[in-house]
VOBA-1610 file (N, C-alpha, C; in pm, whole numbers, padded with zeros to 5 digits, always signed):
BEGIN
Met-06479-02528-01120Met-06390-02651-01204Met-06411-02785-01171Tyr-06401-02819-01022Tyr-06458-02943-00972Tyr-06600-02972-00971Pro-06649-03038-01006Pro-06676-03187-01084Pro-06650-03175-01210Phe-06589-03122-01276Phe-06622-03133-01478Phe-06504-03051-01472Ser-06388-03067-01404Ser-06233-03059-01451Ser-06226-03109-01601Lys-06265-03225-01567Lys-06221-03374-01694Lys-06287-03277-01825Thr-06402-03265-01790Thr-06465-03253-01914Thr-06405-03047-01948Ile-06423-02977-01920Ile-06351-02854-01924Ile-06217-02841-01923Tyr-06112-02898-01855Tyr-06018-02904-01877Tyr-05883-02996-01879Asn-05967-03110-01903Asn-05874-03290-01925Asn-05813-03297-01814Val-05887-03230-01696Val-05810-03234-01584Val-05865-03354-01495Asp-05810-03423-01446Asp-05881-03557-01387Asp-05826-03501-01234Ala-05950-03445-01173Ala-05949-03342-01025Ala-06008-03358-00956Tyr-06004-03446-00818Tyr-06033-03461-00697Tyr-06007-03383-00578Ile-06111-03331-00464Ile-06072-03245-00378Ile-06068-03336-00266Val-05952-03342-00141Val-05943-03421-00042Val-05929-03276+00058Lys-05979-03274+00133Lys-06019-03211+00231Lys-05892-03218+00376Val-05828-03113+00392Val-05681-03117+00500Val-05766-03134+00626Tyr-05766-03215+00722Tyr-05789-03174+00897Tyr-05610-03173+00946Pro-05625-03064+01036Pro-05530-03135+01106Pro-05514-03259+01223Glu-05402-03268+01246Glu-05385-03369+01378Glu-05428-03318+01477Gly-05572-03394+01556Gly-05598-03397+01630Gly-05759-03319+01584His-05799-03306+01492His-05951-03282+01449His-06013-03434+01435Arg-06099-03365+01464Arg-06239-03506+01500Arg-06243-03581+01334Asn-06189-03501+01218Asn-06217-03555+01094Asn-06065-03620+01051Tyr-06004-03586+01127Tyr-05828-03603+01110Tyr-05840-03732+01019Arg-05914-03862+01057Arg-05932-04017+00998Arg-05944-03959+00867Phe-06031-03892+00832Phe-06096-03930+00671Phe-05999-03860+00598Tyr-05951-03745+00671Tyr-05808-03711+00573Tyr-05685-03809+00551Gln-05694-03858+00662Gln-05563-04002+00621Gln-05610-04115+00536Ala-05738-04132+00549Ala-05793-04259+00478Ala-05819-04197+00341Asp-05853-04103+00324Asp-05858-04014+00180Asp-05696-04022+00130Tyr-05576-03949+00231Tyr-05463-03944+00117Tyr-05425-04081+00127Leu-05429-04163+00224Leu-05384-04310+00174Leu-05429-04348+00043Tyr-05530-04361+00033Tyr-05637-04418-00121Tyr-05568-04366-00216Trp-05564-04189-00232Trp-05508-04129-00311Trp-05369-04134-00384Leu-05279-04163-00253Leu-05124-04223-00261Leu-05106-04321-00309His-05200-04447-00319His-05193-04555-00357His-05245-04562-00525Gln-05335-04472-00513Gln-05359-04453-00689Gln-05269-04393-00776Phe-05207-04270-00716Phe-05151-04181-00802Phe-04986-04173-00801Leu-04911-04303-00722Leu-04787-04303-00717Leu-04736-04339-00809Lys-04802-04431-00926Lys-04754-04450-01044Lys-04832-04549-01114Thr-04833-04556-01217Thr-04915-04569-01362Thr-04943-04776-01353Lys-04981-04791-01387Lys-05004-04952-01400Lys-04922-04960-01493Pro-04862-05107-01462Pro-04721-05144-01567Pro-04752-05147-01684Asn-04684-05092-01813Asn-04698-05155-01970Asn-04677-05237-01994Lys-04674-05263-02126Lys-04697-05431-02181Lys-04533-05469-02167His-04450-05372-02108His-04292-05429-02061His-04292-05396-01893Gly-04388-05400-01841Gly-04374-05426-01680Gly-04335-05266-01654Ile-04298-05191-01738Ile-04257-05075-01670Ile-04335-04969-01604Gln-04330-04887-01489Gln-04441-04824-01419Gln-04360-04676-01449Met-04429-04591-01443Met-04441-04435-01471Met-04460-04337-01368Asn-04360-04227-01297Asn-04389-04175-01164Asn-04514-04055-01228Lys-04623-04093-01077Lys-04704-03967-01117Lys-04703-03914-01040Gly-04815-03757-01011Gly-04815-03671-00858Gly-04901-03632-00862Phe-04903-03558-00757Phe-05021-03458-00684Phe-05008-03317-00765Ile-05093-03213-00753Ile-05108-03067-00750Ile-05165-03030-00629Lys-05111-02929-00561Lys-05160-02918-00456Lys-05163-02736-00485Ile-05333-02732-00447Ile-05354-02610-00449Ile-05416-02531-00319Asp-05344-02434-00255Asp-05374-02397-00124Asp-05433-02259-00164Met-05578-02274-00111Met-05697-02183-00117Met-05679-02082-00003Ser-05606-02128+00105Ser-05623-02062+00242Ser-05604-01887+00245His-05615-01826+00117His-05587-01661+00078His-05698-01647+00040Glu-05749-01703-00064Glu-05857-01655-00132Glu-05938-01650-00038Ile-05981-01784+00054Ile-06076-01786+00153Ile-06118-01651+00209Ala-05941-01624+00287Ala-05963-01511+00366Ala-06002-01387+00332Met-05967-01369+00203Met-05981-01243+00165Met-06205-01266+00100Ile-06273-01360+00119Ile-06380-01348+00079Ile-06455-01255+00209Gly-06541-01129+00139Gly-06594-01071+00234Gly-06508-00942+00257Thr-06447-00919+00228Thr-06330-00814+00228Thr-06312-00736+00107Asn-06292-00606+00085Asn-06293-00508-00037Asn-06156-00519-00080His-06038-00637-00088His-05964-00647-00148His-06001-00753-00286
//
């Protein structure tokens, strides 16, 4: 799906890898999180100055990753 999600599904998708607190790459996750939070919290004001709420979709792939290599 990613990076062709916009072309195929009309979904502008970006992947943010989550690292737990204390992990050496946690700071990269925090930086990405804050960037995307700023980008996707609200739309730009329209001609009337109104901003609309935007949001995130969280997809948890941990179950599918755990299933790789099994007979399930």
